[in-house]
Every structure is written in structure tokens, then in C-alpha cells.
All heavy atoms as TSV, in Angstrom:
chain	resi	resn	atom	element	x	y	z
A	1	GLU	N	N	-72.460	83.283	-99.524
A	1	GLU	CA	C	-71.315	82.587	-99.030
A	1	GLU	C	C	-70.208	83.543	-98.610
A	1	GLU	O	O	-69.481	83.264	-97.675
A	1	GLU	CB	C	-70.761	81.599	-100.086
A	1	GLU	CG	C	-71.673	80.447	-100.395
A	1	GLU	CD	C	-72.005	79.542	-99.175
A	1	GLU	OE1	O	-71.088	79.229	-98.401
A	1	GLU	OE2	O	-73.167	79.224	-99.048
A	2	GLY	N	N	-70.085	84.650	-99.255
A	2	GLY	CA	C	-69.033	85.606	-98.900
A	2	GLY	C	C	-69.193	86.258	-97.546
A	2	GLY	O	O	-68.210	86.644	-96.912
A	3	VAL	N	N	-70.436	86.320	-97.053
A	3	VAL	CA	C	-70.697	86.964	-95.761
A	3	VAL	C	C	-70.001	86.211	-94.642
A	3	VAL	O	O	-69.359	86.827	-93.779
A	3	VAL	CB	C	-72.211	87.068	-95.493
A	3	VAL	CG1	C	-72.482	87.569	-94.104
A	3	VAL	CG2	C	-72.879	87.959	-96.521
A	4	VAL	N	N	-70.057	84.902	-94.645
A	4	VAL	CA	C	-69.443	84.156	-93.574
A	4	VAL	C	C	-67.912	84.288	-93.614
A	4	VAL	O	O	-67.249	84.308	-92.583
A	4	VAL	CB	C	-69.890	82.673	-93.561
A	4	VAL	CG1	C	-69.272	81.881	-94.679
A	4	VAL	CG2	C	-69.589	82.002	-92.234
A	5	ASP	N	N	-67.350	84.468	-94.792
A	5	ASP	CA	C	-65.919	84.716	-94.910
A	5	ASP	C	C	-65.569	86.064	-94.327
A	5	ASP	O	O	-64.540	86.252	-93.681
A	5	ASP	CB	C	-65.460	84.581	-96.327
A	5	ASP	CG	C	-65.477	83.149	-96.847
A	5	ASP	OD1	O	-65.043	82.267	-96.076
A	5	ASP	OD2	O	-65.931	82.935	-97.971
A	6	ASP	N	N	-66.437	87.044	-94.557
A	6	ASP	CA	C	-66.222	88.391	-93.952
A	6	ASP	C	C	-66.279	88.303	-92.455
A	6	ASP	O	O	-65.465	88.978	-91.772
A	6	ASP	CB	C	-67.288	89.375	-94.471
A	6	ASP	CG	C	-67.096	89.719	-95.932
A	6	ASP	OD1	O	-66.008	89.480	-96.494
A	6	ASP	OD2	O	-68.076	90.231	-96.532
A	7	LEU	N	N	-67.182	87.529	-91.900
A	7	LEU	CA	C	-67.268	87.377	-90.435
A	7	LEU	C	C	-65.979	86.767	-89.879
A	7	LEU	O	O	-65.509	87.140	-88.823
A	7	LEU	CB	C	-68.443	86.482	-90.042
A	7	LEU	CG	C	-69.839	87.053	-90.330
A	7	LEU	CD1	C	-70.893	85.991	-90.078
A	7	LEU	CD2	C	-70.089	88.292	-89.527
A	8	ARG	N	N	-65.410	85.816	-90.607
A	8	ARG	CA	C	-64.159	85.172	-90.170
A	8	ARG	C	C	-63.015	86.175	-90.107
A	8	ARG	O	O	-62.099	86.020	-89.316
A	8	ARG	CB	C	-63.803	84.019	-91.097
A	8	ARG	CG	C	-62.577	83.274	-90.668
A	8	ARG	CD	C	-62.292	82.062	-91.459
A	8	ARG	NE	N	-62.136	82.407	-92.881
A	8	ARG	CZ	C	-61.736	81.543	-93.789
A	8	ARG	NH1	N	-61.511	80.296	-93.445
A	8	ARG	NH2	N	-61.625	81.882	-95.040
A	9	SER	N	N	-63.074	87.225	-90.944
A	9	SER	CA	C	-61.965	88.184	-90.966
A	9	SER	C	C	-61.979	89.146	-89.786
A	9	SER	O	O	-60.989	89.865	-89.582
A	9	SER	CB	C	-61.999	88.951	-92.293
A	9	SER	OG	O	-63.112	89.835	-92.304
A	10	ILE	N	N	-63.050	89.177	-89.004
A	10	ILE	CA	C	-63.113	90.065	-87.857
A	10	ILE	C	C	-62.103	89.620	-86.809
A	10	ILE	O	O	-62.037	88.414	-86.498
A	10	ILE	CB	C	-64.549	90.084	-87.266
A	10	ILE	CG1	C	-65.537	90.637	-88.281
A	10	ILE	CG2	C	-64.586	90.872	-85.960
A	10	ILE	CD1	C	-66.972	90.466	-87.843
A	11	GLU	N	N	-61.374	90.524	-86.262
A	11	GLU	CA	C	-60.378	90.196	-85.233
A	11	GLU	C	C	-61.114	89.768	-83.956
A	11	GLU	O	O	-62.083	90.394	-83.522
A	11	GLU	CB	C	-59.482	91.392	-84.930
A	11	GLU	CG	C	-58.304	91.054	-84.058
A	11	GLU	CD	C	-57.367	92.218	-83.907
A	11	GLU	OE1	O	-57.272	93.061	-84.842
A	11	GLU	OE2	O	-56.690	92.293	-82.844
A	12	GLY	N	N	-60.668	88.704	-83.335
A	12	GLY	CA	C	-61.269	88.215	-82.090
A	12	GLY	C	C	-61.862	86.819	-82.260
A	12	GLY	O	O	-61.254	85.880	-81.783
A	13	PRO	N	N	-63.026	86.662	-82.901
A	13	PRO	CA	C	-63.649	85.346	-83.005
A	13	PRO	C	C	-62.758	84.377	-83.801
A	13	PRO	O	O	-62.131	84.772	-84.761
A	13	PRO	CB	C	-64.966	85.585	-83.726
A	13	PRO	CG	C	-65.212	87.041	-83.599
A	13	PRO	CD	C	-63.859	87.720	-83.478
A	14	SER	N	N	-62.726	83.136	-83.334
A	14	SER	CA	C	-61.971	82.096	-84.037
A	14	SER	C	C	-62.822	81.298	-84.993
A	14	SER	O	O	-62.323	80.589	-85.853
A	14	SER	CB	C	-61.375	81.126	-83.003
A	14	SER	OG	O	-60.478	81.791	-82.167
A	15	LEU	N	N	-64.118	81.400	-84.854
A	15	LEU	CA	C	-65.057	80.643	-85.711
A	15	LEU	C	C	-66.248	81.484	-86.048
A	15	LEU	O	O	-66.725	82.263	-85.250
A	15	LEU	CB	C	-65.498	79.369	-84.996
A	15	LEU	CG	C	-66.382	78.416	-85.774
A	15	LEU	CD1	C	-65.930	77.004	-85.568
A	15	LEU	CD2	C	-67.819	78.574	-85.394
A	16	ALA	N	N	-66.709	81.343	-87.280
A	16	ALA	CA	C	-67.939	82.005	-87.738
A	16	ALA	C	C	-68.879	80.990	-88.337
A	16	ALA	O	O	-68.450	80.078	-89.021
A	16	ALA	CB	C	-67.625	83.103	-88.769
A	17	CYS	N	N	-70.138	81.144	-88.048
A	17	CYS	CA	C	-71.142	80.245	-88.623
A	17	CYS	C	C	-72.340	81.118	-89.048
A	17	CYS	O	O	-72.829	81.945	-88.302
A	17	CYS	CB	C	-71.614	79.225	-87.600
A	17	CYS	SG	S	-72.875	78.088	-88.225
A	18	MET	N	N	-72.768	80.889	-90.258
A	18	MET	CA	C	-73.939	81.623	-90.789
A	18	MET	C	C	-75.001	80.628	-91.138
A	18	MET	O	O	-74.710	79.624	-91.804
A	18	MET	CB	C	-73.551	82.448	-91.978
A	18	MET	CG	C	-74.678	83.318	-92.459
A	18	MET	SD	S	-74.123	84.424	-93.730
A	18	MET	CE	C	-75.320	84.045	-94.952
A	19	LEU	N	N	-76.214	80.862	-90.692
A	19	LEU	CA	C	-77.347	80.007	-91.033
A	19	LEU	C	C	-78.196	80.711	-92.069
A	19	LEU	O	O	-78.521	81.897	-91.935
A	19	LEU	CB	C	-78.208	79.730	-89.771
A	19	LEU	CG	C	-77.612	78.834	-88.721
A	19	LEU	CD1	C	-78.532	78.786	-87.511
A	19	LEU	CD2	C	-77.414	77.416	-89.297
A	20	ARG	N	N	-78.591	79.942	-93.090
A	20	ARG	CA	C	-79.505	80.457	-94.100
A	20	ARG	C	C	-80.717	79.585	-94.139
A	20	ARG	O	O	-80.613	78.338	-94.256
A	20	ARG	CB	C	-78.812	80.506	-95.464
A	20	ARG	CG	C	-79.716	81.177	-96.507
A	20	ARG	CD	C	-79.056	81.241	-97.853
A	20	ARG	NE	N	-78.969	79.875	-98.352
A	20	ARG	CZ	C	-78.114	79.468	-99.318
A	20	ARG	NH1	N	-77.244	80.303	-99.791
A	20	ARG	NH2	N	-78.162	78.227	-99.736
A	21	GLU	N	N	-81.891	80.170	-94.002
A	21	GLU	CA	C	-83.163	79.409	-93.998
A	21	GLU	C	C	-83.510	78.984	-95.419
A	21	GLU	O	O	-83.670	79.835	-96.287
A	21	GLU	CB	C	-84.262	80.293	-93.389
A	21	GLU	CG	C	-85.566	79.573	-93.244
A	21	GLU	CD	C	-86.620	80.423	-92.589
A	21	GLU	OE1	O	-86.495	81.655	-92.592
A	21	GLU	OE2	O	-87.579	79.853	-92.048
A	22	LEU	N	N	-83.638	77.690	-95.640
A	22	LEU	CA	C	-84.074	77.194	-96.914
A	22	LEU	C	C	-85.590	77.027	-96.960
A	22	LEU	O	O	-86.237	77.286	-97.980
A	22	LEU	CB	C	-83.383	75.855	-97.226
A	22	LEU	CG	C	-81.868	75.892	-97.256
A	22	LEU	CD1	C	-81.307	74.483	-97.531
A	22	LEU	CD2	C	-81.361	76.859	-98.308
A	23	ASP	N	N	-86.148	76.597	-95.839
A	23	ASP	CA	C	-87.614	76.613	-95.613
A	23	ASP	C	C	-87.812	76.630	-94.115
A	23	ASP	O	O	-86.826	76.728	-93.368
A	23	ASP	CB	C	-88.342	75.462	-96.333
A	23	ASP	CG	C	-87.965	74.079	-95.797
A	23	ASP	OD1	O	-87.862	73.881	-94.575
A	23	ASP	OD2	O	-87.757	73.166	-96.638
A	24	SER	N	N	-89.016	76.534	-93.636
A	24	SER	CA	C	-89.297	76.766	-92.209
A	24	SER	C	C	-88.534	75.833	-91.264
A	24	SER	O	O	-88.335	76.178	-90.107
A	24	SER	CB	C	-90.808	76.647	-91.935
A	24	SER	OG	O	-91.265	75.318	-92.216
A	25	GLU	N	N	-88.101	74.681	-91.708
A	25	GLU	CA	C	-87.376	73.791	-90.831
A	25	GLU	C	C	-86.140	73.156	-91.474
A	25	GLU	O	O	-85.683	72.109	-91.094
A	25	GLU	CB	C	-88.314	72.679	-90.279
A	25	GLU	CG	C	-89.330	73.253	-89.347
A	25	GLU	CD	C	-90.023	72.155	-88.537
A	25	GLU	OE1	O	-89.466	71.077	-88.377
A	25	GLU	OE2	O	-91.125	72.432	-88.041
A	26	THR	N	N	-85.584	73.842	-92.463
A	26	THR	CA	C	-84.362	73.397	-93.117
A	26	THR	C	C	-83.377	74.578	-93.212
A	26	THR	O	O	-83.723	75.623	-93.739
A	26	THR	CB	C	-84.621	72.887	-94.547
A	26	THR	OG1	O	-85.653	71.868	-94.475
A	26	THR	CG2	C	-83.392	72.255	-95.143
A	27	TRP	N	N	-82.186	74.368	-92.672
A	27	TRP	CA	C	-81.174	75.413	-92.575
A	27	TRP	C	C	-79.863	74.985	-93.179
A	27	TRP	O	O	-79.433	73.865	-92.974
A	27	TRP	CB	C	-80.951	75.782	-91.101
A	27	TRP	CG	C	-82.193	76.237	-90.448
A	27	TRP	CD1	C	-83.201	75.448	-89.897
A	27	TRP	CD2	C	-82.650	77.569	-90.322
A	27	TRP	NE1	N	-84.224	76.235	-89.424
A	27	TRP	CE2	C	-83.902	77.546	-89.673
A	27	TRP	CE3	C	-82.131	78.811	-90.696
A	27	TRP	CZ2	C	-84.635	78.709	-89.392
A	27	TRP	CZ3	C	-82.837	79.939	-90.380
A	27	TRP	CH2	C	-84.060	79.920	-89.755
A	28	LYS	N	N	-79.243	75.881	-93.917
A	28	LYS	CA	C	-77.900	75.634	-94.460
A	28	LYS	C	C	-76.935	76.376	-93.547
A	28	LYS	O	O	-77.049	77.570	-93.334
A	28	LYS	CB	C	-77.756	76.122	-95.872
A	28	LYS	CG	C	-76.407	75.852	-96.466
A	28	LYS	CD	C	-76.309	76.254	-97.904
A	28	LYS	CE	C	-74.985	75.791	-98.507
A	28	LYS	NZ	N	-73.882	76.616	-98.281
A	29	ALA	N	N	-75.962	75.630	-92.995
A	29	ALA	CA	C	-74.938	76.229	-92.143
A	29	ALA	C	C	-73.651	76.313	-92.915
A	29	ALA	O	O	-73.182	75.331	-93.464
A	29	ALA	CB	C	-74.756	75.404	-90.876
A	30	SER	N	N	-73.026	77.491	-92.922
A	30	SER	CA	C	-71.711	77.688	-93.473
A	30	SER	C	C	-70.786	77.983	-92.305
A	30	SER	O	O	-71.042	78.945	-91.544
A	30	SER	CB	C	-71.694	78.866	-94.440
A	30	SER	OG	O	-72.483	78.561	-95.576
A	31	ILE	N	N	-69.742	77.217	-92.136
A	31	ILE	CA	C	-68.882	77.300	-90.981
A	31	ILE	C	C	-67.453	77.628	-91.455
A	31	ILE	O	O	-66.962	76.952	-92.342
A	31	ILE	CB	C	-68.884	75.988	-90.174
A	31	ILE	CG1	C	-70.339	75.565	-89.832
A	31	ILE	CG2	C	-68.018	76.081	-88.941
A	31	ILE	CD1	C	-70.506	74.133	-89.495
A	32	ARG	N	N	-66.856	78.628	-90.863
A	32	ARG	CA	C	-65.483	79.020	-91.154
A	32	ARG	C	C	-64.708	79.197	-89.897
A	32	ARG	O	O	-65.237	79.667	-88.903
A	32	ARG	CB	C	-65.452	80.338	-91.962
A	32	ARG	CG	C	-66.266	80.347	-93.243
A	32	ARG	CD	C	-65.656	79.431	-94.323
A	32	ARG	NE	N	-66.349	79.548	-95.568
A	32	ARG	CZ	C	-67.377	78.825	-95.933
A	32	ARG	NH1	N	-67.874	77.912	-95.096
A	32	ARG	NH2	N	-67.926	78.957	-97.114
A	33	THR	N	N	-63.408	78.817	-89.934
A	33	THR	CA	C	-62.558	79.027	-88.793
A	33	THR	C	C	-61.176	79.441	-89.207
A	33	THR	O	O	-60.725	79.095	-90.342
A	33	THR	CB	C	-62.483	77.777	-87.891
A	33	THR	OG1	O	-61.712	78.087	-86.754
A	33	THR	CG2	C	-61.925	76.577	-88.630
A	34	LYS	N	N	-60.512	80.225	-88.385
A	34	LYS	CA	C	-59.129	80.559	-88.640
A	34	LYS	C	C	-58.234	79.975	-87.529
A	34	LYS	O	O	-57.072	80.301	-87.434
A	34	LYS	CB	C	-58.961	82.096	-88.715
A	34	LYS	CG	C	-59.481	82.844	-87.522
A	34	LYS	CD	C	-59.423	84.330	-87.764
A	34	LYS	CE	C	-60.160	85.107	-86.681
A	34	LYS	NZ	N	-60.239	86.506	-86.962
A	35	SER	N	N	-58.771	79.081	-86.765
A	35	SER	CA	C	-58.060	78.434	-85.668
A	35	SER	C	C	-57.542	77.090	-86.103
A	35	SER	O	O	-58.135	76.383	-86.895
A	35	SER	CB	C	-59.081	78.223	-84.493
A	35	SER	OG	O	-58.501	77.375	-83.526
A	36	THR	N	N	-56.375	76.704	-85.537
A	36	THR	CA	C	-55.855	75.387	-85.793
A	36	THR	C	C	-56.422	74.393	-84.793
A	36	THR	O	O	-56.279	73.186	-84.957
A	36	THR	CB	C	-54.322	75.377	-85.690
A	36	THR	OG1	O	-53.947	75.873	-84.413
A	36	THR	CG2	C	-53.700	76.238	-86.768
A	37	ILE	N	N	-57.139	74.882	-83.767
A	37	ILE	CA	C	-57.733	74.021	-82.750
A	37	ILE	C	C	-59.183	73.640	-83.136
A	37	ILE	O	O	-59.614	72.518	-82.941
A	37	ILE	CB	C	-57.738	74.747	-81.377
A	37	ILE	CG1	C	-56.309	74.997	-80.938
A	37	ILE	CG2	C	-58.509	73.947	-80.346
A	37	ILE	CD1	C	-56.168	75.899	-79.731
A	38	LEU	N	N	-59.922	74.603	-83.730
A	38	LEU	CA	C	-61.283	74.328	-84.139
A	38	LEU	C	C	-61.306	73.796	-85.553
A	38	LEU	O	O	-60.607	74.290	-86.428
A	38	LEU	CB	C	-62.103	75.638	-84.054
A	38	LEU	CG	C	-62.176	76.300	-82.664
A	38	LEU	CD1	C	-62.825	77.686	-82.801
A	38	LEU	CD2	C	-62.927	75.408	-81.717
A	39	ASP	N	N	-62.149	72.803	-85.775
A	39	ASP	CA	C	-62.226	72.160	-87.088
A	39	ASP	C	C	-63.653	72.261	-87.639
A	39	ASP	O	O	-64.578	71.593	-87.172
A	39	ASP	CB	C	-61.847	70.656	-86.914
A	39	ASP	CG	C	-61.757	69.879	-88.200
A	39	ASP	OD1	O	-62.388	70.294	-89.202
A	39	ASP	OD2	O	-61.053	68.848	-88.210
A	40	ALA	N	N	-63.823	73.116	-88.662
A	40	ALA	CA	C	-65.139	73.340	-89.252
A	40	ALA	C	C	-65.708	72.045	-89.849
A	40	ALA	O	O	-66.912	71.794	-89.762
A	40	ALA	CB	C	-65.038	74.429	-90.332
A	41	ASN	N	N	-64.845	71.216	-90.464
A	41	ASN	CA	C	-65.316	69.977	-91.041
A	41	ASN	C	C	-65.872	69.019	-90.007
A	41	ASN	O	O	-66.867	68.348	-90.226
A	41	ASN	CB	C	-64.183	69.293	-91.819
A	41	ASN	CG	C	-64.632	68.041	-92.512
A	41	ASN	OD1	O	-65.617	68.032	-93.237
A	41	ASN	ND2	N	-63.947	66.942	-92.257
A	42	ARG	N	N	-65.255	68.994	-88.840
A	42	ARG	CA	C	-65.744	68.127	-87.749
A	42	ARG	C	C	-67.131	68.552	-87.300
A	42	ARG	O	O	-68.013	67.698	-87.064
A	42	ARG	CB	C	-64.777	68.168	-86.599
A	42	ARG	CG	C	-65.108	67.147	-85.533
A	42	ARG	CD	C	-63.998	67.029	-84.542
A	42	ARG	NE	N	-64.363	66.091	-83.509
A	42	ARG	CZ	C	-63.777	65.966	-82.372
A	42	ARG	NH1	N	-62.724	66.724	-82.068
A	42	ARG	NH2	N	-64.198	65.142	-81.466
A	43	VAL	N	N	-67.365	69.823	-87.213
A	43	VAL	CA	C	-68.688	70.325	-86.839
A	43	VAL	C	C	-69.699	69.969	-87.911
A	43	VAL	O	O	-70.751	69.390	-87.621
A	43	VAL	CB	C	-68.675	71.860	-86.615
A	43	VAL	CG1	C	-70.103	72.362	-86.334
A	43	VAL	CG2	C	-67.736	72.226	-85.463
A	44	ALA	N	N	-69.372	70.247	-89.174
A	44	ALA	CA	C	-70.325	70.008	-90.276
A	44	ALA	C	C	-70.592	68.499	-90.417
A	44	ALA	O	O	-71.727	68.092	-90.701
A	44	ALA	CB	C	-69.768	70.553	-91.567
A	45	SER	N	N	-69.586	67.682	-90.225
A	45	SER	CA	C	-69.770	66.230	-90.437
A	45	SER	C	C	-70.712	65.638	-89.385
A	45	SER	O	O	-71.387	64.639	-89.624
A	45	SER	CB	C	-68.438	65.476	-90.402
A	45	SER	OG	O	-67.839	65.543	-89.143
A	46	THR	N	N	-70.826	66.279	-88.220
A	46	THR	CA	C	-71.780	65.885	-87.189
A	46	THR	C	C	-73.199	65.914	-87.738
A	46	THR	O	O	-74.075	65.136	-87.333
A	46	THR	CB	C	-71.681	66.807	-85.961
A	46	THR	OG1	O	-70.368	66.786	-85.482
A	46	THR	CG2	C	-72.620	66.396	-84.844
A	47	PHE	N	N	-73.445	66.810	-88.698
A	47	PHE	CA	C	-74.774	66.983	-89.287
A	47	PHE	C	C	-74.882	66.392	-90.722
A	47	PHE	O	O	-75.780	66.740	-91.467
A	47	PHE	CB	C	-75.160	68.444	-89.302
A	47	PHE	CG	C	-75.168	69.052	-87.919
A	47	PHE	CD1	C	-74.097	69.767	-87.426
A	47	PHE	CD2	C	-76.250	68.856	-87.075
A	47	PHE	CE1	C	-74.096	70.302	-86.145
A	47	PHE	CE2	C	-76.287	69.398	-85.803
A	47	PHE	CZ	C	-75.189	70.111	-85.341
A	48	GLY	N	N	-73.876	65.567	-91.110
A	48	GLY	CA	C	-73.917	64.950	-92.420
A	48	GLY	C	C	-73.287	65.771	-93.509
A	48	GLY	O	O	-73.432	65.435	-94.682
A	49	GLY	N	N	-72.708	66.878	-93.152
A	49	GLY	CA	C	-72.051	67.739	-94.122
A	49	GLY	C	C	-70.587	67.464	-94.235
A	49	GLY	O	O	-70.090	66.421	-93.827
A	50	GLY	N	N	-69.832	68.412	-94.783
A	50	GLY	CA	C	-68.405	68.225	-94.896
A	50	GLY	C	C	-67.700	69.463	-95.423
A	50	GLY	O	O	-68.306	70.504	-95.603
A	51	GLY	N	N	-66.429	69.265	-95.697
A	51	GLY	CA	C	-65.612	70.347	-96.170
A	51	GLY	C	C	-64.171	70.068	-95.785
A	51	GLY	O	O	-63.694	68.950	-95.911
A	52	HIS	N	N	-63.501	71.081	-95.249
A	52	HIS	CA	C	-62.141	70.888	-94.749
A	52	HIS	C	C	-62.008	71.614	-93.437
A	52	HIS	O	O	-62.950	72.300	-93.029
A	52	HIS	CB	C	-61.110	71.260	-95.802
A	52	HIS	CG	C	-61.260	72.637	-96.364
A	52	HIS	ND1	N	-60.738	73.740	-95.741
A	52	HIS	CD2	C	-61.871	73.069	-97.494
A	52	HIS	CE1	C	-61.017	74.827	-96.483
A	52	HIS	NE2	N	-61.698	74.447	-97.539
A	53	PRO	N	N	-60.876	71.536	-92.765
A	53	PRO	CA	C	-60.757	72.100	-91.404
A	53	PRO	C	C	-61.090	73.607	-91.313
A	53	PRO	O	O	-61.628	74.054	-90.296
A	53	PRO	CB	C	-59.298	71.850	-91.010
A	53	PRO	CG	C	-58.944	70.623	-91.756
A	53	PRO	CD	C	-59.680	70.732	-93.091
A	54	ALA	N	N	-60.816	74.389	-92.361
A	54	ALA	CA	C	-61.056	75.822	-92.262
A	54	ALA	C	C	-62.417	76.257	-92.793
A	54	ALA	O	O	-62.916	77.325	-92.440
A	54	ALA	CB	C	-59.972	76.584	-93.040
A	55	ALA	N	N	-63.078	75.425	-93.600
A	55	ALA	CA	C	-64.378	75.822	-94.201
A	55	ALA	C	C	-65.197	74.581	-94.476
A	55	ALA	O	O	-64.718	73.635	-95.108
A	55	ALA	CB	C	-64.167	76.611	-95.478
A	56	ALA	N	N	-66.397	74.589	-94.016
A	56	ALA	CA	C	-67.312	73.437	-94.216
A	56	ALA	C	C	-68.757	73.896	-94.184
A	56	ALA	O	O	-69.039	75.050	-93.827
A	56	ALA	CB	C	-67.057	72.381	-93.147
A	57	GLY	N	N	-69.641	73.015	-94.571
A	57	GLY	CA	C	-71.066	73.345	-94.552
A	57	GLY	C	C	-71.935	72.098	-94.386
A	57	GLY	O	O	-71.466	70.979	-94.549
A	58	CYS	N	N	-73.169	72.322	-94.049
A	58	CYS	CA	C	-74.095	71.243	-93.848
A	58	CYS	C	C	-75.544	71.766	-93.866
A	58	CYS	O	O	-75.751	72.965	-93.840
A	58	CYS	CB	C	-73.849	70.534	-92.501
A	58	CYS	SG	S	-73.941	71.618	-91.078
A	59	THR	N	N	-76.459	70.863	-93.961
A	59	THR	CA	C	-77.874	71.177	-93.890
A	59	THR	C	C	-78.435	70.567	-92.601
A	59	THR	O	O	-78.122	69.392	-92.308
A	59	THR	CB	C	-78.639	70.622	-95.123
A	59	THR	OG1	O	-78.070	71.178	-96.292
A	59	THR	CG2	C	-80.112	70.979	-95.045
A	60	ILE	N	N	-79.157	71.383	-91.820
A	60	ILE	CA	C	-79.689	70.901	-90.564
A	60	ILE	C	C	-81.202	71.094	-90.538
A	60	ILE	O	O	-81.693	72.190	-90.901
A	60	ILE	CB	C	-79.053	71.678	-89.368
A	60	ILE	CG1	C	-77.510	71.623	-89.485
A	60	ILE	CG2	C	-79.519	71.124	-88.034
A	60	ILE	CD1	C	-76.821	72.551	-88.505
A	61	LEU	N	N	-81.911	70.097	-90.075
A	61	LEU	CA	C	-83.359	70.157	-89.999
A	61	LEU	C	C	-83.759	70.549	-88.565
A	61	LEU	O	O	-83.172	70.041	-87.616
A	61	LEU	CB	C	-84.001	68.816	-90.384
A	61	LEU	CG	C	-83.676	68.288	-91.766
A	61	LEU	CD1	C	-84.306	66.917	-91.956
A	61	LEU	CD2	C	-84.138	69.265	-92.850
A	62	GLY	N	N	-84.772	71.390	-88.458
A	62	GLY	CA	C	-85.305	71.749	-87.138
A	62	GLY	C	C	-85.719	73.232	-87.098
A	62	GLY	O	O	-85.484	74.006	-88.021
A	63	LYS	N	N	-86.290	73.614	-85.991
A	63	LYS	CA	C	-86.643	75.017	-85.767
A	63	LYS	C	C	-85.357	75.796	-85.490
A	63	LYS	O	O	-84.370	75.239	-85.020
A	63	LYS	CB	C	-87.553	75.157	-84.526
A	63	LYS	CG	C	-88.869	74.413	-84.645
A	63	LYS	CD	C	-89.819	75.150	-85.529
A	63	LYS	CE	C	-91.177	74.450	-85.514
A	63	LYS	NZ	N	-92.022	74.907	-86.570
A	64	ARG	N	N	-85.350	77.099	-85.789
A	64	ARG	CA	C	-84.137	77.915	-85.702
A	64	ARG	C	C	-83.457	77.807	-84.361
A	64	ARG	O	O	-82.277	77.554	-84.260
A	64	ARG	CB	C	-84.452	79.391	-86.030
A	64	ARG	CG	C	-83.171	80.259	-86.020
A	64	ARG	CD	C	-83.490	81.685	-86.338
A	64	ARG	NE	N	-84.417	82.319	-85.477
A	64	ARG	CZ	C	-84.083	82.959	-84.372
A	64	ARG	NH1	N	-82.865	83.044	-83.975
A	64	ARG	NH2	N	-85.017	83.511	-83.622
A	65	ARG	N	N	-84.176	77.967	-83.282
A	65	ARG	CA	C	-83.557	77.952	-81.945
A	65	ARG	C	C	-82.954	76.585	-81.638
A	65	ARG	O	O	-81.866	76.481	-81.043
A	65	ARG	CB	C	-84.591	78.299	-80.875
A	65	ARG	CG	C	-85.127	79.696	-81.039
A	65	ARG	CD	C	-84.612	80.572	-79.953
A	65	ARG	NE	N	-85.284	81.886	-80.053
A	65	ARG	CZ	C	-84.603	83.015	-80.006
A	65	ARG	NH1	N	-83.311	82.991	-79.840
A	65	ARG	NH2	N	-85.230	84.163	-80.115
A	66	GLU	N	N	-83.620	75.537	-82.077
A	66	GLU	CA	C	-83.100	74.179	-81.887
A	66	GLU	C	C	-81.808	73.968	-82.696
A	66	GLU	O	O	-80.835	73.408	-82.169
A	66	GLU	CB	C	-84.153	73.166	-82.337
A	66	GLU	CG	C	-83.698	71.725	-82.310
A	66	GLU	CD	C	-84.693	70.792	-82.972
A	66	GLU	OE1	O	-85.894	71.072	-82.952
A	66	GLU	OE2	O	-84.228	69.776	-83.534
A	67	VAL	N	N	-81.789	74.435	-83.911
A	67	VAL	CA	C	-80.609	74.309	-84.749
A	67	VAL	C	C	-79.450	75.093	-84.141
A	67	VAL	O	O	-78.324	74.590	-84.079
A	67	VAL	CB	C	-80.924	74.782	-86.183
A	67	VAL	CG1	C	-79.685	74.950	-87.023
A	67	VAL	CG2	C	-81.912	73.824	-86.867
A	68	GLU	N	N	-79.703	76.315	-83.709
A	68	GLU	CA	C	-78.678	77.108	-83.057
A	68	GLU	C	C	-78.102	76.410	-81.827
A	68	GLU	O	O	-76.886	76.325	-81.651
A	68	GLU	CB	C	-79.195	78.477	-82.661
A	68	GLU	CG	C	-79.505	79.407	-83.821
A	68	GLU	CD	C	-80.244	80.671	-83.379
A	68	GLU	OE1	O	-80.667	80.795	-82.200
A	68	GLU	OE2	O	-80.411	81.544	-84.223
A	69	SER	N	N	-78.980	75.855	-81.018
A	69	SER	CA	C	-78.525	75.158	-79.822
A	69	SER	C	C	-77.699	73.933	-80.161
A	69	SER	O	O	-76.641	73.703	-79.558
A	69	SER	CB	C	-79.774	74.745	-78.998
A	69	SER	OG	O	-79.398	74.012	-77.874
A	70	ARG	N	N	-78.100	73.166	-81.150
A	70	ARG	CA	C	-77.341	71.973	-81.538
A	70	ARG	C	C	-75.967	72.338	-82.080
A	70	ARG	O	O	-74.988	71.638	-81.797
A	70	ARG	CB	C	-78.139	71.173	-82.552
A	70	ARG	CG	C	-79.348	70.501	-81.933
A	70	ARG	CD	C	-80.291	69.856	-82.921
A	70	ARG	NE	N	-79.635	68.923	-83.832
A	70	ARG	CZ	C	-80.133	68.622	-85.013
A	70	ARG	NH1	N	-81.288	69.114	-85.428
A	70	ARG	NH2	N	-79.480	67.771	-85.806
A	71	LEU	N	N	-75.914	73.401	-82.847
A	71	LEU	CA	C	-74.637	73.863	-83.346
A	71	LEU	C	C	-73.673	74.305	-82.238
A	71	LEU	O	O	-72.490	74.008	-82.253
A	71	LEU	CB	C	-74.812	75.038	-84.331
A	71	LEU	CG	C	-75.047	74.633	-85.783
A	71	LEU	CD1	C	-75.545	75.853	-86.558
A	71	LEU	CD2	C	-73.834	74.043	-86.425
A	72	LEU	N	N	-74.220	75.013	-81.299
A	72	LEU	CA	C	-73.366	75.499	-80.168
A	72	LEU	C	C	-72.863	74.389	-79.291
A	72	LEU	O	O	-71.800	74.516	-78.671
A	72	LEU	CB	C	-74.125	76.553	-79.348
A	72	LEU	CG	C	-74.382	77.854	-80.055
A	72	LEU	CD1	C	-75.301	78.744	-79.239
A	72	LEU	CD2	C	-73.049	78.551	-80.332
A	73	GLU	N	N	-73.564	73.271	-79.224
A	73	GLU	CA	C	-73.119	72.129	-78.419
A	73	GLU	C	C	-71.821	71.637	-78.974
A	73	GLU	O	O	-70.954	71.189	-78.337
A	73	GLU	CB	C	-74.151	70.989	-78.421
A	73	GLU	CG	C	-75.352	71.252	-77.545
A	73	GLU	CD	C	-76.314	70.106	-77.634
A	73	GLU	OE1	O	-75.994	69.008	-78.121
A	73	GLU	OE2	O	-77.486	70.324	-77.293
């Protein structure tokens, strides 16, 4: 969990997302943002997860590339 927080501390990006493979088609997404415009909870809730505006998480089913694509949408 600390890795995604480290990514958020990098100057430049407003949002960080880290995917962790739980099994071949199950992924845990940890989403962090330092922006007042981007809402991590809104992204996570799209996939049945939750949290708060600055930090949220969810579990997403699918192949890695498909999960990445859905998150970026």
C-alpha cells in the first residue's frame, strides 16, 4: 500500500494507481490523488469499491490489459 502513496508524492502527476494481481483475472487497484479535481473514490466506486476523494481502492475482474483500459477510461 505504501508504494502507491510514494507514487503520489512525485511532482507532476495528479493521480497514481497501482494494480496488484490477486490471481490471473482478479486485480486490486489502489488509487491516490492530490488533486481537488480528480476524485479517487469516484473512480473506485465505478468498480464497486470505495474510499474517499484522495484515496480509494477496488477489485476489478479481467485480463491485465482490459483492466488497465477500463481504469483509464
